[in-house]
N, C-alpha and C positions, 0 to 999 in steps of 0.2 A: 812554505814552514819557516820558520820562523826558528832562529838561534843564539841560545847563549850562550856564552862561555863564563863556566866559572873556577876556584880551586887556587888559583895566580898568590899571590904574595913576596916575599919578600923573606931569601932563604939565602943558606953558608955556602959557597963551594961544599962540593962533597950533596951536599942533602937533596934532598923527595923535597915534588909534590905529584899530589892526583889531580886535572884536569878533568870537567865535568862537561857534557855539550847538551842542553835540553834543548830538545823541542817539538814543535806544536804540532808537528804532523806526525806519518806515518814517517821513519828514514827507513822501512822495509821496500821502501818504490824508489828509493837511490842504490843502485847494485858499489860503488863506490863511496865511503867516506871520508874525509880525512880533516888535522888538522895546519891549518897553517901557522908561518908568524911572521912578523913586522917590526925591526926597529925604524924610530926615525930617518927621511932618507931614503930609505931599501926596499925593493918592490915586494909582498909580497911573497913568501914563499913557504912551497907544501914542506911537512916535516915530515907526514907519518898521513898511510891513507891503510885501508880496510877496506873491504869485497864484502859484500850481504852475508857469502860463507865464513866470515872472518880473517880471510891472507890476508895479512898485513906486507906494506912496503913503507924502507923507511928511507929517507935521506941519509949518506954516508955519517953527515956530521953527528947522529945522533941515535946511526943501531947501537946493542947493546946496551943503551944506558933508557931510551925512552919502551916503551911500550902501549900501543893500541889496542882499543877492543870498543866493542859494541854492542847490547843487547836493544835489539830488534823487540821486545815485547817494551820497554820501558823507554823506544823511541830518546834513547842515551849513547853517544860516546866519552868515552874516558881515553885519558895520554898520561899512564903513567911516566916518570919521566925521574931518576934515578939519577945517581952520579953528577948534581948539574955544575954547570961552568958561569963563568963570566958571563962567555960570546951567549950561552943562551938568553940570556934577556931581554924580554920581546914582549907584546901585546901577542896574544895566543888568539886565536881562533879557529875556531871549524865552519866546514860548509860540506855540503857533495859535491861529486864529479863529477864533468863541469861545471864548478861553481853557479852559485847562483845568486844574489841580494845577502849583503856579510850583517852581520848580526852584534850586536856587542861581543867583545872580547877580551879577554881580563891578562893586567898587567902582572909576565916573571921578570923579579929580578934577584938575580942572583948574586949577592957582592958577602961581602966580611967586613 
C-alpha cells in the first residue's frame, strides 16, 4: 500500500485545514490507520488513530481540536484540524498501525 498525504499549507493561528491520505490499496485490510507528524530534529509522533469501525484515539495536545475519519470505500483517511496553533507546525504523514513504509507527507505551517 502506498500512502500520500495532501491538504497542508500555511494557515494563521486559529485557522483550519483538512488533510487527506490517499492509498493505492484497501485500507479495510488495516485495523488501525493513523496520522503522524514530525518536526525537524524530533521523532515522528502519532497524532490520531482510528480503528476499522471508526473509533478514534487522540494525543492529548490535539484533543478537542482534531478529528480523524476514514472512508473505507474510498480508501482514504482524513484529519480535520481546527483551532490550529503554531506548535502544530510539522510535516504530517499517514500510515497504518503498526507503521509500514512511509509515503509522502504534507507540510502544515501555522503562523501569523
